[in-house]
DSSP file (Angstrom, degrees, kcal/mol; ACC not computed):
  #  RESIDUE AA STRUCTURE BP1 BP2  ACC     N-H-->O    O-->H-N    N-H-->O    O-->H-N    TCO  KAPPA ALPHA  PHI   PSI    X-CA   Y-CA   Z-CA
    1    1 A M              0   0    0      0, 0.0     2,-0.2     0, 0.0    33,-0.0   0.000 360.0 360.0 360.0 140.7   -5.6    0.5   20.6
    2    2 A F        -     0   0    0     32,-0.1     2,-0.2     1,-0.1    32,-0.0  -0.590 360.0-138.6 -91.3 152.9   -3.7   -1.2   17.8
    3    3 A D     >  -     0   0    0     -2,-0.2     4,-1.6     1,-0.1     3,-0.3  -0.499  31.0 -94.7-105.4 178.1   -0.3   -0.1   16.7
    4    4 A D  H  > S+     0   0    0      1,-0.2     4,-2.4     2,-0.2     5,-0.2   0.868 122.4  56.3 -60.7 -38.1    1.3    0.3   13.2
    5    5 A A  H  > S+     0   0    0      1,-0.2     4,-2.1     2,-0.2    -1,-0.2   0.892 103.7  55.0 -62.5 -39.0    2.9   -3.2   13.4
    6    6 A Y  H  > S+     0   0    0     -3,-0.3     4,-1.1     1,-0.2    -1,-0.2   0.946 112.6  41.1 -58.3 -49.7   -0.5   -4.7   13.9
    7    7 A F  H  X S+     0   0    0     -4,-1.6     4,-1.8     1,-0.2    -1,-0.2   0.832 110.7  57.0 -72.2 -31.2   -2.0   -3.1   10.8
    8    8 A M  H  X S+     0   0    0     -4,-2.4     4,-2.6     1,-0.2    -1,-0.2   0.868 102.4  56.4 -66.3 -33.8    1.1   -3.8    8.7
    9    9 A K  H  X S+     0   0    0     -4,-2.1     4,-1.7     2,-0.2    -1,-0.2   0.869 105.3  51.5 -63.2 -34.9    0.7   -7.4    9.6
   10   10 A R  H  X S+     0   0    0     -4,-1.1     4,-1.5     2,-0.2    -2,-0.2   0.891 109.8  49.3 -66.6 -39.1   -2.8   -7.2    8.1
   11   11 A A  H  X S+     0   0    0     -4,-1.8     4,-2.2     1,-0.2    -2,-0.2   0.885 108.3  53.9 -65.8 -38.1   -1.3   -5.6    4.9
   12   12 A L  H  X S+     0   0    0     -4,-2.6     4,-2.3     1,-0.2    -2,-0.2   0.864 103.3  56.2 -63.5 -35.7    1.3   -8.4    4.8
   13   13 A A  H  X S+     0   0    0     -4,-1.7     4,-1.3     2,-0.2    -1,-0.2   0.890 108.0  48.5 -62.6 -37.9   -1.6  -10.9    4.9
   14   14 A E  H  X S+     0   0    0     -4,-1.5     4,-1.8     2,-0.2    -2,-0.2   0.900 108.7  53.3 -66.0 -40.7   -2.9   -9.2    1.8
   15   15 A A  H  X S+     0   0    0     -4,-2.2     4,-2.6     1,-0.2    -2,-0.2   0.875 104.5  55.8 -62.0 -37.1    0.5   -9.4    0.2
   16   16 A Q  H  X S+     0   0    0     -4,-2.3     4,-2.4     2,-0.2    -1,-0.2   0.871 104.1  54.1 -63.0 -36.2    0.6  -13.1    0.9
   17   17 A K  H  X S+     0   0    0     -4,-1.3     4,-1.1     2,-0.2    -1,-0.2   0.918 109.2  47.9 -62.4 -42.9   -2.7  -13.4   -1.1
   18   18 A A  H ><>S+     0   0    0     -4,-1.8     5,-2.9     1,-0.2     3,-0.7   0.928 109.6  53.2 -62.6 -44.6   -1.1  -11.6   -4.0
   19   19 A F  H ><5S+     0   0    0     -4,-2.6     3,-1.8     1,-0.3    -2,-0.2   0.919 106.8  52.0 -54.9 -46.8    2.0  -13.9   -3.7
   20   20 A A  H 3<5S+     0   0    0     -4,-2.4    -1,-0.3     1,-0.3    -2,-0.2   0.750 109.5  50.2 -63.6 -24.6   -0.3  -17.0   -3.9
   21   21 A M  T <<5S-     0   0    0     -4,-1.1    -1,-0.3    -3,-0.7    -2,-0.2   0.327 119.3-110.6 -94.3   5.9   -1.9  -15.6   -7.1
   22   22 A D  T < 5S+     0   0    0     -3,-1.8     2,-0.3     1,-0.3    -3,-0.2   0.789  76.3 135.0  64.1  30.3    1.5  -15.0   -8.7
   23   23 A E  S   <S-     0   0    0     -5,-2.9    -1,-0.3    -6,-0.2    -2,-0.1  -0.739  75.3 -84.1 -97.4 153.6    1.0  -11.2   -8.4
   24   24 A I        -     0   0    0     -2,-0.3     2,-2.1     1,-0.1    18,-0.4  -0.452  56.1-114.6 -55.9 125.2    3.8   -9.0   -7.1
   25   25 A P        +     0   0    0      0, 0.0     2,-0.5     0, 0.0   -10,-0.2  -0.404  64.6 136.2 -79.9  78.7    3.2   -9.4   -3.4
   26   26 A I        -     0   0    0     -2,-2.1    16,-1.8   -12,-0.1     2,-0.3  -0.985  28.1-175.4-120.0 131.4    2.2   -6.0   -2.2
   27   27 A G  E     -A   41   0A   0     -2,-0.5    52,-2.0    14,-0.2     2,-0.3  -0.887   3.3-172.7-126.1 157.0   -0.7   -5.6    0.2
   28   28 A A  E     -AB  40  78A   0     12,-2.8    12,-2.5    -2,-0.3     2,-0.3  -0.996   8.7-171.5-147.8 148.5   -2.5   -2.7    1.7
   29   29 A V  E     -AB  39  77A   0     48,-2.2    48,-3.1    -2,-0.3     2,-0.5  -0.988  15.8-143.9-135.3 148.6   -5.2   -1.8    4.3
   30   30 A V  E     -AB  38  76A   0      8,-2.2     7,-2.9    -2,-0.3     8,-1.3  -0.953  17.8-162.6-111.7 131.7   -6.9    1.5    5.0
   31   31 A V  E     +AB  36  75A   0     44,-2.9    44,-2.4    -2,-0.5     2,-0.4  -0.936  11.6 178.0-118.4 135.0   -7.7    2.2    8.6
   32   32 A C  E >  S-AB  35  74A   0      3,-2.7     3,-1.2    -2,-0.4    42,-0.2  -0.989  75.9  -7.8-136.2 126.6  -10.2    4.8    9.9
   33   33 A Q  T 3  S-     0   0    0     40,-0.6    -1,-0.1    -2,-0.4     3,-0.1   0.898 130.0 -56.2  52.6  45.2  -10.9    5.3   13.6
   34   34 A N  T 3  S+     0   0    0      1,-0.2     2,-0.4   -32,-0.0    -1,-0.3   0.664 117.6 110.8  65.8  19.6   -8.8    2.2   14.4
   35   35 A Q  E <  S-A   32   0A   0     -3,-1.2    -3,-2.7     0, 0.0     2,-0.5  -0.983  72.3-121.2-125.9 135.3  -10.9    0.0   12.1
   36   36 A I  E     +A   31   0A   0     -2,-0.4    -5,-0.2    -5,-0.2     3,-0.1  -0.632  33.8 170.5 -73.5 120.8   -9.9   -1.6    8.8
   37   37 A I  E     +     0   0A   0     -7,-2.9     2,-0.3    -2,-0.5    -6,-0.2   0.526  64.2  26.6-108.7 -10.3  -12.3   -0.2    6.2
   38   38 A A  E     -A   30   0A   0     -8,-1.3    -8,-2.2    27,-0.0     2,-0.4  -0.983  56.8-172.8-153.6 142.1  -10.5   -1.6    3.1
   39   39 A R  E     +A   29   0A   0     -2,-0.3     2,-0.3   -10,-0.2   -10,-0.2  -0.990  20.1 155.5-132.0 141.0   -8.2   -4.4    2.2
   40   40 A A  E     -A   28   0A   0    -12,-2.5   -12,-2.8    -2,-0.4     2,-0.3  -0.993  20.2-168.6-160.0 162.3   -6.4   -5.0   -1.1
   41   41 A H  E     -A   27   0A   0     -2,-0.3   -14,-0.2   -14,-0.2   -26,-0.1  -0.947  48.9 -64.8-147.1 167.0   -3.5   -6.5   -2.9
   42   42 A N        +     0   0    0    -16,-1.8    11,-0.2   -18,-0.4   -19,-0.1  -0.250  45.4 169.7 -56.3 137.9   -2.0   -6.2   -6.3
   43   43 A L     >  +     0   0    0      9,-2.7     4,-2.7     6,-0.2     5,-0.3   0.030  34.6 122.2-135.3  24.6   -4.3   -7.5   -9.1
   44   44 A T  H  >>S+     0   0    0      8,-0.4     5,-1.7     1,-0.2     4,-0.5   0.858  81.5  40.5 -63.3 -36.2   -2.4   -6.3  -12.2
   45   45 A E  H  45S+     0   0    0      3,-0.2     3,-0.3     2,-0.2    -1,-0.2   0.926 116.8  48.1 -76.4 -46.4   -2.1   -9.8  -13.7
   46   46 A Q  H  45S+     0   0    0      1,-0.2    -2,-0.2    -4,-0.1    -1,-0.1   0.894 123.1  32.9 -61.6 -41.8   -5.6  -10.9  -12.8
   47   47 A L  H  <5S-     0   0    0     -4,-2.7    -1,-0.2     2,-0.2    -2,-0.2   0.503 100.9-129.9 -93.3  -5.4   -7.3   -7.8  -14.1
   48   48 A I  T  <5 +     0   0    0     -4,-0.5     2,-0.4    -5,-0.3    -3,-0.2   0.960  67.9 128.7  50.5  55.3   -4.8   -7.2  -16.9
   49   49 A D    > < -     0   0    0     -5,-1.7     3,-1.9    -6,-0.2    -1,-0.2  -0.932  54.9-156.4-146.8 111.3   -4.5   -3.7  -15.7
   50   50 A V  T 3  S+     0   0    0     -2,-0.4    -6,-0.1     1,-0.3     3,-0.1   0.676  96.6  57.9 -65.3 -15.5   -1.3   -1.9  -14.9
   51   51 A T  T 3  S+     0   0    0      1,-0.2     2,-1.5    -7,-0.1    -1,-0.3   0.442  74.6 101.7 -91.8   0.9   -3.1    0.5  -12.6
   52   52 A A    <   +     0   0    0     -3,-1.9    -9,-2.7     4,-0.1    -8,-0.4  -0.193  49.7 151.3 -84.0  47.3   -4.5   -2.3  -10.3
   53   53 A H     >  -     0   0    0     -2,-1.5     4,-2.3   -11,-0.2     5,-0.2  -0.369  60.7-108.7 -72.5 157.3   -1.9   -1.8   -7.6
   54   54 A A  H  > S+     0   0    0      1,-0.2     4,-2.4     2,-0.2     5,-0.2   0.896 119.0  51.3 -53.8 -44.5   -2.8   -2.6   -4.0
   55   55 A E  H  > S+     0   0    0      1,-0.2     4,-2.7     2,-0.2    -1,-0.2   0.907 109.1  49.4 -63.1 -42.5   -2.9    1.1   -3.1
   56   56 A M  H  > S+     0   0    0      1,-0.2     4,-2.0     2,-0.2    -1,-0.2   0.911 112.6  47.6 -64.3 -42.5   -5.2    2.0   -5.9
   57   57 A Q  H  X S+     0   0    0     -4,-2.3     4,-2.3     1,-0.2    -1,-0.2   0.901 113.6  48.6 -63.7 -40.5   -7.6   -0.9   -5.0
   58   58 A A  H  X S+     0   0    0     -4,-2.4     4,-2.7    -5,-0.2     5,-0.2   0.892 108.8  52.4 -68.7 -40.5   -7.5    0.1   -1.4
   59   59 A I  H  X S+     0   0    0     -4,-2.7     4,-2.6     2,-0.2     5,-0.2   0.939 112.0  46.2 -59.6 -47.5   -8.2    3.8   -2.1
   60   60 A T  H  X S+     0   0    0     -4,-2.0     4,-2.3     1,-0.2    -2,-0.2   0.926 113.6  48.0 -62.4 -46.0  -11.3    2.9   -4.2
   61   61 A A  H  X S+     0   0    0     -4,-2.3     4,-2.3     1,-0.2    -1,-0.2   0.907 113.4  47.8 -63.3 -41.7  -12.6    0.5   -1.6
   62   62 A A  H  X S+     0   0    0     -4,-2.7     4,-2.6     2,-0.2     5,-0.2   0.917 111.2  49.9 -66.5 -43.0  -12.1    3.0    1.2
   63   63 A A  H  X>S+     0   0    0     -4,-2.6     4,-1.9    -5,-0.2     5,-1.5   0.908 111.7  49.1 -62.2 -41.0  -13.8    5.8   -0.7
   64   64 A N  H  <5S+     0   0    0     -4,-2.3    -1,-0.2    -5,-0.2    -2,-0.2   0.914 111.2  49.9 -63.3 -42.5  -16.7    3.5   -1.5
   65   65 A Y  H  <5S+     0   0    0     -4,-2.3    -2,-0.2     1,-0.2    -1,-0.2   0.922 117.4  39.7 -60.9 -45.4  -17.0    2.5    2.2
   66   66 A L  H  <5S-     0   0    0     -4,-2.6    -1,-0.2     2,-0.2    -2,-0.2   0.704 105.1-127.3 -80.0 -20.3  -16.9    6.1    3.4
   67   67 A G  T  <5S+     0   0    0     -4,-1.9     2,-0.3     1,-0.2    -3,-0.2   0.766  78.6  75.6  78.5  25.3  -19.1    7.4    0.6
   68   68 A G  S   <S-     0   0    0     -5,-1.5    -1,-0.2    -6,-0.2    -2,-0.2  -0.984  79.6-121.2-162.9 160.0  -16.7   10.2   -0.4
   69   69 A K  S    S+     0   0    0     -2,-0.3     2,-0.4    -3,-0.1    -6,-0.1   0.637  83.9  86.2 -84.1 -14.0  -13.4   10.6   -2.2
   70   70 A Y        -     0   0    0     -7,-0.1    24,-0.2     1,-0.1     3,-0.2  -0.753  47.9-174.9 -96.8 133.6  -11.4   12.2    0.6
   71   71 A L    >   +     0   0    0     22,-3.0     3,-1.9    -2,-0.4    25,-1.6  -0.237  33.3 139.5-114.3  40.6   -9.6   10.0    3.1
   72   72 A T  T 3  S+     0   0    0     23,-0.3    -1,-0.2     1,-0.3    22,-0.1   0.772  74.4  44.6 -61.7 -29.2   -8.3   12.7    5.4
   73   73 A D  T 3  S+     0   0    0     -3,-0.2   -40,-0.6    23,-0.1    -1,-0.3   0.154 102.8  91.4-100.0  19.0   -9.0   10.8    8.6
   74   74 A C  E <   -B   32   0A   0     -3,-1.9    23,-1.3   -42,-0.2    22,-0.7  -0.722  59.8-146.8-115.3 161.0   -7.6    7.6    7.3
   75   75 A T  E     -Bc  31  97A   0    -44,-2.4   -44,-2.9    -2,-0.3     2,-0.5  -0.996  10.4-149.3-124.3 131.7   -4.2    5.8    7.3
   76   76 A L  E     -Bc  30  98A   0     21,-2.4    23,-3.3    -2,-0.4     2,-0.5  -0.891   8.5-164.0 -97.2 127.6   -3.0    3.6    4.5
   77   77 A F  E     +Bc  29  99A   0    -48,-3.1   -48,-2.2    -2,-0.5     2,-0.4  -0.966  16.7 171.9-107.9 123.9   -0.7    0.7    5.5
   78   78 A V  E     -Bc  28 100A   0     21,-2.6    23,-1.4    -2,-0.5   -50,-0.2  -0.993  36.2-134.8-137.8 142.4    1.2   -0.7    2.5
   79   79 A T  E    S+     0   0A   0    -52,-2.0    23,-2.7    -2,-0.4     2,-0.4   0.735  90.3  34.5 -72.2 -23.5    4.0   -3.3    2.5
   80   80 A V  E    S- c   0 102A   0    -53,-0.3    23,-0.2    21,-0.2     3,-0.1  -0.981  99.4 -89.6-132.2 144.3    6.2   -1.4    0.0
   81   81 A E        -     0   0    0     21,-2.8    26,-0.1    -2,-0.4    -2,-0.1  -0.223  56.9-103.7 -47.7 131.4    6.7    2.3   -0.6
   82   82 A P        -     0   0    0      0, 0.0    27,-2.6     0, 0.0    28,-0.3  -0.206  29.8-122.5 -61.3 150.6    4.2    3.5   -3.1
   83   83 A C  B  >  -E  108   0B   0     25,-0.2     4,-2.7    26,-0.1     5,-0.2  -0.249  37.1 -92.4 -78.7 177.3    5.1    4.2   -6.7
   84   84 A V  H  > S+     0   0    0     23,-0.5     4,-2.5     2,-0.2     5,-0.2   0.904 125.6  51.9 -61.4 -43.5    4.6    7.7   -8.3
   85   85 A M  H  > S+     0   0    0      1,-0.2     4,-2.1     2,-0.2    -1,-0.2   0.944 113.9  42.7 -59.4 -48.6    1.1    6.7   -9.6
   86   86 A C  H  > S+     0   0    0      1,-0.2     4,-2.7     2,-0.2    -2,-0.2   0.893 112.7  52.3 -68.1 -39.8   -0.1    5.5   -6.2
   87   87 A A  H  X S+     0   0    0     -4,-2.7     4,-2.3     2,-0.2    -1,-0.2   0.897 109.1  51.6 -62.8 -39.1    1.4    8.4   -4.4
   88   88 A G  H  X S+     0   0    0     -4,-2.5     4,-2.3    -5,-0.2    -2,-0.2   0.924 111.0  46.8 -62.0 -44.7   -0.3   10.8   -6.7
   89   89 A A  H  X S+     0   0    0     -4,-2.1     4,-1.9     2,-0.2    -2,-0.2   0.900 111.6  51.2 -64.7 -40.2   -3.7    9.1   -6.1
   90   90 A L  H  X>S+     0   0    0     -4,-2.7     5,-1.6     1,-0.2     4,-0.6   0.886 108.9  52.6 -62.9 -37.9   -3.0    9.2   -2.4
   91   91 A G  H ><5S+     0   0    0     -4,-2.3     3,-1.0     1,-0.2    -2,-0.2   0.923 108.7  48.6 -61.9 -45.0   -2.3   12.9   -2.7
   92   92 A W  H 3<5S+     0   0    0     -4,-2.3    -1,-0.2     1,-0.3    -2,-0.2   0.824 108.6  54.3 -65.6 -30.5   -5.6   13.5   -4.5
   93   93 A S  H 3<5S-     0   0    0     -4,-1.9   -22,-3.0    -5,-0.2    -1,-0.3   0.627 102.1-137.2 -76.5 -11.6   -7.4   11.5   -1.8
   94   94 A Q  T <<5 -     0   0    0     -3,-1.0    -3,-0.2    -4,-0.6    -2,-0.1   0.843  30.3-169.0  56.9  36.4   -5.8   13.8    0.8
   95   95 A I      < -     0   0    0     -5,-1.6   -23,-0.3     1,-0.1    -1,-0.2  -0.252  20.9-136.6 -57.7 142.1   -5.2   10.8    3.0
   96   96 A G  S    S+     0   0    0    -25,-1.6    26,-2.5   -22,-0.7     2,-0.3   0.828  77.5   8.4 -72.0 -33.3   -4.1   11.7    6.5
   97   97 A R  E     -cd  75 122A   0    -23,-1.3   -21,-2.4    24,-0.2     2,-0.4  -0.997  53.7-160.8-154.5 141.7   -1.3    9.2    6.9
   98   98 A V  E     -cd  76 123A   0     24,-2.8    26,-2.6    -2,-0.3     2,-0.5  -0.996  10.9-174.9-125.6 126.5    0.7    6.7    4.8
   99   99 A V  E     +cd  77 124A   0    -23,-3.3   -21,-2.6    -2,-0.4     2,-0.3  -0.985  10.1 180.0-121.2 123.4    2.7    3.9    6.6
  100  100 A F  E     -c   78   0A   0     24,-2.5    27,-1.8    -2,-0.5    26,-0.4  -0.846  21.4-151.3-123.5 162.1    4.9    1.6    4.4
  101  101 A G  E    S+     0   0A   0    -23,-1.4    25,-1.1    -2,-0.3    28,-0.3   0.872  72.4  26.6 -90.2 -87.2    7.1   -1.3    5.1
  102  102 A A  E    S-c   80   0A   0    -23,-2.7   -21,-2.8    26,-0.2    -1,-0.2  -0.540  76.9-119.1 -86.0 144.1   10.0   -1.7    2.6
  103  103 A L        -     0   0    0     -2,-0.2     2,-0.6   -23,-0.2     3,-0.1  -0.449  13.5-145.0 -69.9 151.4   11.6    1.0    0.6
  104  104 A D     >  -     0   0    0    -22,-0.1     4,-2.0    -2,-0.1     7,-0.3  -0.872  18.2-179.3-117.5  94.1   11.5    0.8   -3.2
  105  105 A N  T  4 S+     0   0    0     -2,-0.6    -1,-0.1     1,-0.2    -2,-0.0   0.677  78.5  43.6 -70.4 -17.5   14.8    2.3   -4.2
  106  106 A K  T  4 S+     0   0    0     -3,-0.1    -1,-0.2     1,-0.0    -2,-0.0   0.882 133.3   8.4 -93.2 -45.7   14.1    1.9   -7.9
  107  107 A R  T  4 S+     0   0    0    -26,-0.1   -23,-0.5     4,-0.0    -2,-0.2   0.298  88.2 129.7-124.2   7.5   10.5    3.0   -8.4
  108  108 A G  B >X  -E   83   0B   0     -4,-2.0     4,-1.6   -25,-0.2     3,-0.8  -0.343  61.5-126.3 -68.0 147.7    9.4    4.5   -5.0
  109  109 A F  H 3> S+     0   0    0    -27,-2.6     4,-3.4     1,-0.2     7,-0.2   0.797 102.8  68.6 -66.0 -29.4    7.8    8.0   -5.1
  110  110 A Q  H 34 S+     0   0    0    -28,-0.3    -1,-0.2     1,-0.2    -5,-0.1   0.847 108.6  37.3 -62.0 -32.0   10.3    9.5   -2.6
  111  111 A K  H <4 S+     0   0    0     -3,-0.8    -1,-0.2    -7,-0.3    -2,-0.2   0.877 129.1  31.4 -81.4 -41.4   13.1    9.2   -5.2
  112  112 A L  H  < S+     0   0    0     -4,-1.6    -2,-0.2     1,-0.2    -3,-0.2   0.809 139.3   5.2 -93.2 -32.8   11.1   10.1   -8.3
  113  113 A A    ><  +     0   0    0     -4,-3.4     3,-2.1    -5,-0.2     4,-0.2  -0.456  62.8 172.4-152.4  69.6    8.3   12.5   -7.0
  114  114 A P  T 3  S+     0   0    0      0, 0.0     3,-0.3     0, 0.0    -4,-0.1   0.639  79.4  55.4 -63.3 -14.5    8.9   13.4   -3.4
  115  115 A Q  T 3  S+     0   0    0      1,-0.2    -5,-0.1    -6,-0.1     4,-0.1   0.284  76.1 104.0 -97.6  10.7    6.1   16.0   -3.4
  116  116 A A    <   +     0   0    0     -3,-2.1    -1,-0.2    -7,-0.2   -25,-0.1   0.833  63.1  77.0 -67.1 -34.2    3.4   13.7   -4.7
  117  117 A L  S    S-     0   0    0     -3,-0.3   -26,-0.1    -4,-0.2   -29,-0.1  -0.338  99.8 -87.6 -72.6 159.2    1.6   13.2   -1.4
  118  118 A H    >   -     0   0    0    -23,-0.2     3,-1.8   -31,-0.2    -1,-0.1  -0.358  39.7-115.9 -61.2 146.2   -0.7   15.9    0.0
  119  119 A V  T 3  S+     0   0    0      1,-0.3    -1,-0.1    -3,-0.1    -2,-0.1   0.768 114.8  50.0 -60.4 -26.3    1.2   18.5    2.1
  120  120 A K  T 3  S+     0   0    0      2,-0.1     2,-0.3   -25,-0.0    -1,-0.3   0.505  84.0 112.7 -90.8  -4.1   -0.7   17.5    5.2
  121  121 A T    <   -     0   0    0     -3,-1.8     2,-0.4   -24,-0.1   -24,-0.2  -0.527  62.5-139.1 -73.1 129.1   -0.1   13.7    4.8
  122  122 A E  E     -d   97   0A   0    -26,-2.5   -24,-2.8    -2,-0.3     2,-0.5  -0.725  16.6-154.2 -85.1 136.4    2.1   12.2    7.5
  123  123 A L  E     +d   98   0A   0     -2,-0.4     2,-0.4   -26,-0.2   -24,-0.2  -0.956  15.2 177.5-117.8 128.9    4.6    9.6    6.1
  124  124 A V  E     -d   99   0A   0    -26,-2.6   -24,-2.5    -2,-0.5     2,-0.3  -0.998   9.1-176.3-129.0 128.2    6.1    6.8    8.1
  125  125 A G        +     0   0    0     -2,-0.4   -24,-0.2   -26,-0.2   -23,-0.1  -0.825  51.7  43.3-122.0 162.1    8.4    4.2    6.6
  126  126 A G    >   +     0   0    0    -25,-1.1     3,-1.3   -26,-0.4     2,-0.6   0.563  59.1 153.5  88.7  10.2   10.2    1.1    7.7
  127  127 A V  T 3  S-     0   0    0    -27,-1.8    -1,-0.3     1,-0.3     5,-0.1  -0.638  86.7 -16.0 -76.9 118.2    7.4   -0.6    9.7
  128  128 A L  T 3> S+     0   0    0     -2,-0.6     4,-2.4   -27,-0.1    -1,-0.3   0.855  90.2 161.3  53.8  38.3    8.1   -4.4    9.5
  129  129 A A  H <>  +     0   0    0     -3,-1.3     4,-2.8   -28,-0.3     5,-0.2   0.866  65.1  54.3 -57.5 -40.7   10.5   -3.6    6.7
  130  130 A D  H  > S+     0   0    0     -4,-0.2     4,-2.5     1,-0.2    -1,-0.2   0.925 111.0  44.7 -63.1 -44.2   12.4   -6.8    6.9
  131  131 A E  H  > S+     0   0    0      2,-0.2     4,-1.7     1,-0.2    -1,-0.2   0.911 115.5  47.6 -65.7 -42.6    9.3   -9.0    6.6
  132  132 A C  H  X S+     0   0    0     -4,-2.4     4,-1.5     1,-0.2    -2,-0.2   0.912 114.5  46.3 -64.7 -43.3    7.9   -6.9    3.8
  133  133 A S  H  X S+     0   0    0     -4,-2.8     4,-2.7    -5,-0.2    -2,-0.2   0.892 108.0  56.5 -66.4 -41.2   11.3   -6.9    1.9
  134  134 A A  H  X S+     0   0    0     -4,-2.5     4,-2.5    -5,-0.2    -1,-0.2   0.876 104.9  52.1 -61.1 -38.9   11.7  -10.7    2.4
  135  135 A L  H  X S+     0   0    0     -4,-1.7     4,-2.1     2,-0.2    -1,-0.2   0.915 111.3  46.5 -64.6 -42.7    8.4  -11.5    0.8
  136  136 A M  H  X S+     0   0    0     -4,-1.5     4,-2.4     2,-0.2     5,-0.2   0.922 112.5  50.3 -64.2 -43.7    9.3   -9.4   -2.3
  137  137 A Q  H  X S+     0   0    0     -4,-2.7     4,-2.2     1,-0.2    -2,-0.2   0.904 110.3  49.6 -62.6 -41.5   12.8  -11.0   -2.5
  138  138 A E  H  X S+     0   0    0     -4,-2.5     4,-2.0     2,-0.2    -1,-0.2   0.913 110.2  51.8 -63.2 -42.3   11.3  -14.5   -2.3
  139  139 A F  H  X S+     0   0    0     -4,-2.1     4,-1.5     1,-0.2    -2,-0.2   0.942 113.9  41.4 -59.6 -50.0    8.8  -13.7   -5.0
  140  140 A F  H  X S+     0   0    0     -4,-2.4     4,-1.5     1,-0.2    -1,-0.2   0.809 110.3  57.7 -73.8 -28.3   11.5  -12.4   -7.5
  141  141 A A  H  X S+     0   0    0     -4,-2.2     4,-0.6    -5,-0.2    -1,-0.2   0.908 107.5  48.8 -64.0 -40.6   13.9  -15.2   -6.6
  142  142 A R  H >< S+     0   0    0     -4,-2.0     3,-0.7     1,-0.2    -2,-0.2   0.864 107.8  54.9 -65.5 -35.6   11.2  -17.7   -7.6
  143  143 A K  H 3< S+     0   0    0     -4,-1.5    -1,-0.2     1,-0.2    -2,-0.2   0.829 105.9  52.6 -66.0 -32.1   10.7  -15.7  -10.9
  144  144 A R  H 3<        0   0    0     -4,-1.5    -1,-0.2     1,-0.2    -2,-0.2   0.593 360.0 360.0 -82.2 -10.5   14.4  -16.0  -11.7
  145  145 A R    <<        0   0    0     -3,-0.7    -1,-0.2    -4,-0.6    -2,-0.1   0.491 360.0 360.0 -70.6 360.0   14.5  -19.8  -11.3
């Protein structure tokens, strides 16, 4: 059986893909029955779509894989705490569990809309937080040069 760190490393690999594309480096994977059923990263620049966050892409891919809109038996692993939009979508999907890496103290849902997730969704934060945070810091440091 794989642990949360294993799947967060897969999400970090997705975030690295976003970084290489000059997208904000956030990656996500959806896991169901210990199997990755969806992988995604931010595509807002590539798609010219402010809603093309890693979580939104992963939710859609997982729902398509499962053939239904509810992700009750799934876990989303995402490198940064979801924003309000993504947390709302995760709430509507009734996802069973959300595991994130780094906190987002400015735009994270816990500060702005702490009730956005479904009431039965388990939330776990801080998994590989240092690695997730370092990637974001490197990205924005390069932008400021």
